[in-house]
mmCIF file as gemmi writes it, N, C-alpha and C atoms, coordinates in Angstrom:
data_model
loop_
_atom_site.group_PDB
_atom_site.id
_atom_site.type_symbol
_atom_site.label_atom_id
_atom_site.label_alt_id
_atom_site.label_comp_id
_atom_site.label_asym_id
_atom_site.label_entity_id
_atom_site.label_seq_id
_atom_site.pdbx_PDB_ins_code
_atom_site.Cartn_x
_atom_site.Cartn_y
_atom_site.Cartn_z
_atom_site.occupancy
_atom_site.B_iso_or_equiv
_atom_site.pdbx_formal_charge
_atom_site.auth_seq_id
_atom_site.auth_asym_id
_atom_site.pdbx_PDB_model_num
ATOM 1 N N . UNK Axp A 1 ? -51.353 21.355 31.549 1 0 ? 1 A 1
ATOM 2 C CA . UNK Axp A 1 ? -49.995 21.042 31.071 1 0 ? 1 A 1
ATOM 3 C C . UNK Axp A 1 ? -49.837 19.084 30.888 1 0 ? 1 A 1
ATOM 4 N N . UNK Axp A 2 ? -49.947 18.211 29.556 1 0 ? 2 A 1
ATOM 5 C CA . UNK Axp A 2 ? -49.943 17.86 29.732 1 0 ? 2 A 1
ATOM 6 C C . UNK Axp A 2 ? -47.566 16.733 29.771 1 0 ? 2 A 1
ATOM 7 N N . UNK Axp A 3 ? -47.958 15.521 29.6 1 0 ? 3 A 1
ATOM 8 C CA . UNK Axp A 3 ? -46.43 15.431 30.029 1 0 ? 3 A 1
ATOM 9 C C . UNK Axp A 3 ? -45.342 15.726 27.881 1 0 ? 3 A 1
ATOM 10 N N . UNK Axp A 4 ? -46.296 15.365 27.54 1 0 ? 4 A 1
ATOM 11 C CA . UNK Axp A 4 ? -45.883 15.522 26.038 1 0 ? 4 A 1
ATOM 12 C C . UNK Axp A 4 ? -45.314 16.412 25.815 1 0 ? 4 A 1
ATOM 13 N N . UNK Axp A 5 ? -45.364 18.266 26.629 1 0 ? 5 A 1
ATOM 14 C CA . UNK Axp A 5 ? -44.849 19.448 26.331 1 0 ? 5 A 1
ATOM 15 C C . UNK Axp A 5 ? -43.889 19.344 27.451 1 0 ? 5 A 1
ATOM 16 N N . UNK Axp A 6 ? -43.701 18.214 28.231 1 0 ? 6 A 1
ATOM 17 C CA . UNK Axp A 6 ? -42.421 18.769 28.436 1 0 ? 6 A 1
ATOM 18 C C . UNK Axp A 6 ? -41.469 17.601 28.085 1 0 ? 6 A 1
ATOM 19 N N . UNK Axp A 7 ? -42.267 16.312 27.293 1 0 ? 7 A 1
ATOM 20 C CA . UNK Axp A 7 ? -41.548 15.529 27.029 1 0 ? 7 A 1
ATOM 21 C C . UNK Axp A 7 ? -40.284 15.834 25.4 1 0 ? 7 A 1
ATOM 22 N N . UNK Axp A 8 ? -41.359 17.091 24.485 1 0 ? 8 A 1
ATOM 23 C CA . UNK Axp A 8 ? -41.164 17.217 23.148 1 0 ? 8 A 1
ATOM 24 C C . UNK Axp A 8 ? -39.583 18.012 22.972 1 0 ? 8 A 1
ATOM 25 N N . UNK Axp A 9 ? -39.688 19.294 24.207 1 0 ? 9 A 1
ATOM 26 C CA . UNK Axp A 9 ? -38.375 19.704 24.64 1 0 ? 9 A 1
ATOM 27 C C . UNK Axp A 9 ? -36.894 18.971 25.055 1 0 ? 9 A 1
ATOM 28 N N . UNK Axp A 10 ? -37.309 18.719 25.703 1 0 ? 10 A 1
ATOM 29 C CA . UNK Axp A 10 ? -36.254 17.445 25.337 1 0 ? 10 A 1
ATOM 30 C C . UNK Axp A 10 ? -35.182 16.493 24.452 1 0 ? 10 A 1
ATOM 31 N N . UNK Axp A 11 ? -36.811 15.951 23.734 1 0 ? 11 A 1
ATOM 32 C CA . UNK Axp A 11 ? -36.668 15.384 22.565 1 0 ? 11 A 1
ATOM 33 C C . UNK Axp A 11 ? -35.539 16.29 21.065 1 0 ? 11 A 1
ATOM 34 N N . UNK Axp A 12 ? -36.187 17.316 21.196 1 0 ? 12 A 1
ATOM 35 C CA . UNK Axp A 12 ? -35.504 18.492 19.859 1 0 ? 12 A 1
ATOM 36 C C . UNK Axp A 12 ? -34.18 18.978 20.592 1 0 ? 12 A 1
ATOM 37 N N . UNK Axp A 13 ? -34.113 19.189 21.706 1 0 ? 13 A 1
ATOM 38 C CA . UNK Axp A 13 ? -32.683 18.97 22.637 1 0 ? 13 A 1
ATOM 39 C C . UNK Axp A 13 ? -31.428 17.689 21.978 1 0 ? 13 A 1
ATOM 40 N N . UNK Axp A 14 ? -32.325 16.891 22.142 1 0 ? 14 A 1
ATOM 41 C CA . UNK Axp A 14 ? -31.201 15.64 22.391 1 0 ? 14 A 1
ATOM 42 C C . UNK Axp A 14 ? -31.116 15.015 20.554 1 0 ? 14 A 1
ATOM 43 N N . UNK Axp A 15 ? -32.128 16.036 19.53 1 0 ? 15 A 1
ATOM 44 C CA . UNK Axp A 15 ? -31.763 15.642 18.2 1 0 ? 15 A 1
ATOM 45 C C . UNK Axp A 15 ? -30.582 16.396 17.901 1 0 ? 15 A 1
ATOM 46 N N . UNK Axp A 16 ? -30.901 18.186 18.317 1 0 ? 16 A 1
ATOM 47 C CA . UNK Axp A 16 ? -30.197 18.896 18.13 1 0 ? 16 A 1
ATOM 48 C C . UNK Axp A 16 ? -28.999 18.765 18.514 1 0 ? 16 A 1
ATOM 49 N N . UNK Axp A 17 ? -28.436 17.923 20.037 1 0 ? 17 A 1
ATOM 50 C CA . UNK Axp A 17 ? -26.887 17.699 20.15 1 0 ? 17 A 1
ATOM 51 C C . UNK Axp A 17 ? -26.688 16.565 19.214 1 0 ? 17 A 1
ATOM 52 N N . UNK Axp A 18 ? -27.466 15.374 18.717 1 0 ? 18 A 1
ATOM 53 C CA . UNK Axp A 18 ? -26.739 14.818 17.823 1 0 ? 18 A 1
ATOM 54 C C . UNK Axp A 18 ? -26.018 15.006 16.174 1 0 ? 18 A 1
ATOM 55 N N . UNK Axp A 19 ? -26.833 16.526 15.765 1 0 ? 19 A 1
ATOM 56 C CA . UNK Axp A 19 ? -26.914 16.337 14.359 1 0 ? 19 A 1
ATOM 57 C C . UNK Axp A 19 ? -26.248 17.753 14.514 1 0 ? 19 A 1
ATOM 58 N N . UNK Axp A 20 ? -25.922 18.154 15.189 1 0 ? 20 A 1
ATOM 59 C CA . UNK Axp A 20 ? -24.788 19.4 15.247 1 0 ? 20 A 1
ATOM 60 C C . UNK Axp A 20 ? -23.252 18.951 16.548 1 0 ? 20 A 1
ATOM 61 N N . UNK Axp A 21 ? -23.479 18.301 17.386 1 0 ? 21 A 1
ATOM 62 C CA . UNK Axp A 21 ? -22.111 17.946 18.018 1 0 ? 21 A 1
ATOM 63 C C . UNK Axp A 21 ? -21.237 16.451 17.838 1 0 ? 21 A 1
ATOM 64 N N . UNK Axp A 22 ? -22.276 15.302 17.607 1 0 ? 22 A 1
ATOM 65 C CA . UNK Axp A 22 ? -22.293 14.256 17.248 1 0 ? 22 A 1
ATOM 66 C C . UNK Axp A 22 ? -21.312 13.403 15.997 1 0 ? 22 A 1
ATOM 67 N N . UNK Axp A 23 ? -21.808 13.972 15.464 1 0 ? 23 A 1
ATOM 68 C CA . UNK Axp A 23 ? -22.209 13.917 13.697 1 0 ? 23 A 1
ATOM 69 C C . UNK Axp A 23 ? -21.065 14.246 13.331 1 0 ? 23 A 1
ATOM 70 N N . UNK Axp A 24 ? -21.178 14.891 13.298 1 0 ? 24 A 1
ATOM 71 C CA . UNK Axp A 24 ? -19.746 16.204 12.426 1 0 ? 24 A 1
ATOM 72 C C . UNK Axp A 24 ? -18.383 15.574 13.327 1 0 ? 24 A 1
ATOM 73 N N . UNK Axp A 25 ? -18.675 15.306 14.595 1 0 ? 25 A 1
ATOM 74 C CA . UNK Axp A 25 ? -16.97 14.548 15.674 1 0 ? 25 A 1
ATOM 75 C C . UNK Axp A 25 ? -17.153 12.798 15.165 1 0 ? 25 A 1
ATOM 76 N N . UNK Axp A 26 ? -18.295 13.144 14.204 1 0 ? 26 A 1
ATOM 77 C CA . UNK Axp A 26 ? -17.659 10.833 14.456 1 0 ? 26 A 1
ATOM 78 C C . UNK Axp A 26 ? -16.402 10.899 13.18 1 0 ? 26 A 1
ATOM 79 N N . UNK Axp A 27 ? -16.435 11.403 12.395 1 0 ? 27 A 1
ATOM 80 C CA . UNK Axp A 27 ? -15.572 11.145 11.591 1 0 ? 27 A 1
ATOM 81 C C . UNK Axp A 27 ? -13.816 10.917 11.693 1 0 ? 27 A 1
ATOM 82 N N . UNK Axp A 28 ? -13.817 11.785 12.51 1 0 ? 28 A 1
ATOM 83 C CA . UNK Axp A 28 ? -12.854 12.293 13.039 1 0 ? 28 A 1
ATOM 84 C C . UNK Axp A 28 ? -12.398 11.727 14.242 1 0 ? 28 A 1
ATOM 85 N N . UNK Axp A 29 ? -13.9 11.445 14.958 1 0 ? 29 A 1
ATOM 86 C CA . UNK Axp A 29 ? -12.739 10.082 16.275 1 0 ? 29 A 1
ATOM 87 C C . UNK Axp A 29 ? -13.015 8.4 15.219 1 0 ? 29 A 1
ATOM 88 N N . UNK Axp A 30 ? -13.026 8.373 14.619 1 0 ? 30 A 1
ATOM 89 C CA . UNK Axp A 30 ? -13.322 7.583 13.938 1 0 ? 30 A 1
ATOM 90 C C . UNK Axp A 30 ? -12.147 6.908 12.961 1 0 ? 30 A 1
ATOM 91 N N . UNK Axp A 31 ? -11.679 8.035 12.829 1 0 ? 31 A 1
ATOM 92 C CA . UNK Axp A 31 ? -9.98 8.201 11.825 1 0 ? 31 A 1
ATOM 93 C C . UNK Axp A 31 ? -9.204 8.061 13.226 1 0 ? 31 A 1
ATOM 94 N N . UNK Axp A 32 ? -9.066 8.536 14.642 1 0 ? 32 A 1
ATOM 95 C CA . UNK Axp A 32 ? -8.39 8.432 15.338 1 0 ? 32 A 1
ATOM 96 C C . UNK Axp A 32 ? -8.344 6.974 15.843 1 0 ? 32 A 1
ATOM 97 N N . UNK Axp A 33 ? -9.472 7.105 16.015 1 0 ? 33 A 1
ATOM 98 C CA . UNK Axp A 33 ? -9.062 5.091 17.127 1 0 ? 33 A 1
ATOM 99 C C . UNK Axp A 33 ? -8.291 4.644 15.393 1 0 ? 33 A 1
ATOM 100 N N . UNK Axp A 34 ? -8.917 4.132 14.745 1 0 ? 34 A 1
ATOM 101 C CA . UNK Axp A 34 ? -8.263 3.417 13.247 1 0 ? 34 A 1
ATOM 102 C C . UNK Axp A 34 ? -6.572 4.085 13.711 1 0 ? 34 A 1
ATOM 103 N N . UNK Axp A 35 ? -6.501 5.015 13.377 1 0 ? 35 A 1
ATOM 104 C CA . UNK Axp A 35 ? -5.025 4.933 13.453 1 0 ? 35 A 1
ATOM 105 C C . UNK Axp A 35 ? -3.915 4.828 14.566 1 0 ? 35 A 1
ATOM 106 N N . UNK Axp A 36 ? -4.807 5.271 15.685 1 0 ? 36 A 1
ATOM 107 C CA . UNK Axp A 36 ? -4.599 4.641 17.224 1 0 ? 36 A 1
ATOM 108 C C . UNK Axp A 36 ? -4.159 3.004 17.226 1 0 ? 36 A 1
ATOM 109 N N . UNK Axp A 37 ? -4.979 2.582 16.35 1 0 ? 37 A 1
ATOM 110 C CA . UNK Axp A 37 ? -5.184 1.043 16.117 1 0 ? 37 A 1
ATOM 111 C C . UNK Axp A 37 ? -4.184 0.373 15.42 1 0 ? 37 A 1
ATOM 112 N N . UNK Axp A 38 ? -3.489 0.754 14.423 1 0 ? 38 A 1
ATOM 113 C CA . UNK Axp A 38 ? -2.55 0.76 13.33 1 0 ? 38 A 1
ATOM 114 C C . UNK Axp A 38 ? -1.48 1.101 13.82 1 0 ? 38 A 1
ATOM 115 N N . UNK Axp A 39 ? -1.58 2.015 13.932 1 0 ? 39 A 1
ATOM 116 C CA . UNK Axp A 39 ? -0.262 1.817 15.326 1 0 ? 39 A 1
ATOM 117 C C . UNK Axp A 39 ? 0.415 0.954 16.461 1 0 ? 39 A 1
ATOM 118 N N . UNK Axp A 40 ? -0.847 0.959 16.491 1 0 ? 40 A 1
ATOM 119 C CA . UNK Axp A 40 ? -0.445 -0.286 18.157 1 0 ? 40 A 1
ATOM 120 C C . UNK Axp A 40 ? 0.197 -1.872 17.08 1 0 ? 40 A 1
ATOM 121 N N . UNK Axp A 41 ? -0.945 -2.134 16.338 1 0 ? 41 A 1
ATOM 122 C CA . UNK Axp A 41 ? -0.259 -3.243 15.818 1 0 ? 41 A 1
ATOM 123 C C . UNK Axp A 41 ? 1.378 -3.517 15.267 1 0 ? 41 A 1
ATOM 124 N N . UNK Axp A 42 ? 1.375 -1.986 14.178 1 0 ? 42 A 1
ATOM 125 C CA . UNK Axp A 42 ? 2.855 -1.405 13.814 1 0 ? 42 A 1
ATOM 126 C C . UNK Axp A 42 ? 4.299 -1.398 15.675 1 0 ? 42 A 1
ATOM 127 N N . UNK Axp A 43 ? 3.808 -1.401 16.223 1 0 ? 43 A 1
ATOM 128 C CA . UNK Axp A 43 ? 4.632 -1.824 17.054 1 0 ? 43 A 1
ATOM 129 C C . UNK Axp A 43 ? 4.266 -3.373 18.187 1 0 ? 43 A 1
ATOM 130 N N . UNK Axp A 44 ? 3.222 -3.531 17.833 1 0 ? 44 A 1
ATOM 131 C CA . UNK Axp A 44 ? 3.323 -4.931 18.04 1 0 ? 44 A 1
ATOM 132 C C . UNK Axp A 44 ? 4.324 -5.785 16.806 1 0 ? 44 A 1
ATOM 133 N N . UNK Axp A 45 ? 3.895 -5.724 16.268 1 0 ? 45 A 1
ATOM 134 C CA . UNK Axp A 45 ? 4.87 -6.852 15.221 1 0 ? 45 A 1
ATOM 135 C C . UNK Axp A 45 ? 5.879 -5.87 15.235 1 0 ? 45 A 1
ATOM 136 N N . UNK Axp A 46 ? 6.48 -5.475 15.412 1 0 ? 46 A 1
ATOM 137 C CA . UNK Axp A 46 ? 7.634 -4.448 15.415 1 0 ? 46 A 1
ATOM 138 C C . UNK Axp A 46 ? 8.984 -5.236 16.765 1 0 ? 46 A 1
ATOM 139 N N . UNK Axp A 47 ? 7.654 -5.148 17.963 1 0 ? 47 A 1
ATOM 140 C CA . UNK Axp A 47 ? 8.253 -5.714 19.177 1 0 ? 47 A 1
ATOM 141 C C . UNK Axp A 47 ? 8.749 -7.196 19.041 1 0 ? 47 A 1
ATOM 142 N N . UNK Axp A 48 ? 7.038 -7.639 18.921 1 0 ? 48 A 1
ATOM 143 C CA . UNK Axp A 48 ? 7.335 -9.486 18.013 1 0 ? 48 A 1
ATOM 144 C C . UNK Axp A 48 ? 8.274 -9.721 17.247 1 0 ? 48 A 1
ATOM 145 N N . UNK Axp A 49 ? 9.228 -9.637 15.777 1 0 ? 49 A 1
ATOM 146 C CA . UNK Axp A 49 ? 10.042 -9.502 15.089 1 0 ? 49 A 1
ATOM 147 C C . UNK Axp A 49 ? 11.484 -9.671 16.278 1 0 ? 49 A 1
ATOM 148 N N . UNK Axp A 50 ? 10.948 -7.615 17.376 1 0 ? 50 A 1
ATOM 149 C CA . UNK Axp A 50 ? 12.622 -7.947 18.052 1 0 ? 50 A 1
ATOM 150 C C . UNK Axp A 50 ? 12.785 -9.756 19.165 1 0 ? 50 A 1
ATOM 151 N N . UNK Axp A 51 ? 11.036 -9.307 19.642 1 0 ? 51 A 1
ATOM 152 C CA . UNK Axp A 51 ? 11.42 -11.047 20.444 1 0 ? 51 A 1
ATOM 153 C C . UNK Axp A 51 ? 12.183 -12.276 19.685 1 0 ? 51 A 1
ATOM 154 N N . UNK Axp A 52 ? 11.56 -12.375 18.562 1 0 ? 52 A 1
ATOM 155 C CA . UNK Axp A 52 ? 11.4 -13.49 18.448 1 0 ? 52 A 1
ATOM 156 C C . UNK Axp A 52 ? 13.28 -13.658 17.229 1 0 ? 52 A 1
ATOM 157 N N . UNK Axp A 53 ? 13.945 -12.97 16.968 1 0 ? 53 A 1
ATOM 158 C CA . UNK Axp A 53 ? 14.451 -13.048 16.852 1 0 ? 53 A 1
ATOM 159 C C . UNK Axp A 53 ? 16.138 -13.169 18.509 1 0 ? 53 A 1
ATOM 160 N N . UNK Axp A 54 ? 15.17 -12.556 19.465 1 0 ? 54 A 1
ATOM 161 C CA . UNK Axp A 54 ? 16.026 -12.406 20.659 1 0 ? 54 A 1
ATOM 162 C C . UNK Axp A 54 ? 16.668 -14.568 20.711 1 0 ? 54 A 1
ATOM 163 N N . UNK Axp A 55 ? 15.46 -15.2 20.643 1 0 ? 55 A 1
ATOM 164 C CA . UNK Axp A 55 ? 14.833 -15.765 20.403 1 0 ? 55 A 1
ATOM 165 C C . UNK Axp A 55 ? 15.762 -17.03 20.255 1 0 ? 55 A 1
ATOM 166 N N . UNK Axp A 56 ? 15.933 -16.148 19.015 1 0 ? 56 A 1
ATOM 167 C CA . UNK Axp A 56 ? 16.741 -17.42 18.027 1 0 ? 56 A 1
ATOM 168 C C . UNK Axp A 56 ? 17.775 -17.464 18.286 1 0 ? 56 A 1
ATOM 169 N N . UNK Axp A 57 ? 17.98 -16.577 18.318 1 0 ? 57 A 1
ATOM 170 C CA . UNK Axp A 57 ? 19.744 -16.227 18.552 1 0 ? 57 A 1
ATOM 171 C C . UNK Axp A 57 ? 19.451 -16.875 20.109 1 0 ? 57 A 1
ATOM 172 N N . UNK Axp A 58 ? 19.813 -17.234 20.574 1 0 ? 58 A 1
ATOM 173 C CA . UNK Axp A 58 ? 19.593 -17.777 22.401 1 0 ? 58 A 1
ATOM 174 C C . UNK Axp A 58 ? 18.913 -19.518 22.046 1 0 ? 58 A 1
ATOM 175 N N . UNK Axp A 59 ? 18.243 -19.818 21.354 1 0 ? 59 A 1
ATOM 176 C CA . UNK Axp A 59 ? 18.125 -20.882 20.816 1 0 ? 59 A 1
ATOM 177 C C . UNK Axp A 59 ? 16.671 -21.341 21.514 1 0 ? 59 A 1
ATOM 178 N N . UNK Axp A 60 ? 15.848 -20.212 21.713 1 0 ? 60 A 1
ATOM 179 C CA . UNK Axp A 60 ? 14.35 -20.496 21.881 1 0 ? 60 A 1
ATOM 180 C C . UNK Axp A 60 ? 13.674 -21.16 20.931 1 0 ? 60 A 1
ATOM 181 N N . UNK Axp A 61 ? 13.358 -20.887 19.618 1 0 ? 61 A 1
ATOM 182 C CA . UNK Axp A 61 ? 12.773 -20.916 18.629 1 0 ? 61 A 1
ATOM 183 C C . UNK Axp A 61 ? 13.016 -22.109 17.484 1 0 ? 61 A 1
ATOM 184 N N . UNK Axp A 62 ? 13.036 -23.607 17.436 1 0 ? 62 A 1
ATOM 185 C CA . UNK Axp A 62 ? 13.066 -24.15 17.072 1 0 ? 62 A 1
ATOM 186 C C . UNK Axp A 62 ? 13.453 -24.332 15.572 1 0 ? 62 A 1
């Protein structure tokens, strides 16, 4: 028994994992991250608008 006989099954398992689990999962995960980012930006811009309006009312913005 040599090292190649031990490494080849591990390599095949890792390759199988990428092809059957990680690649199909990548598109929905990427879409989720993008949507989460867009929602965060929208929330941040909304809050920033509220803070700016409050500062204008109190004279904090010149």
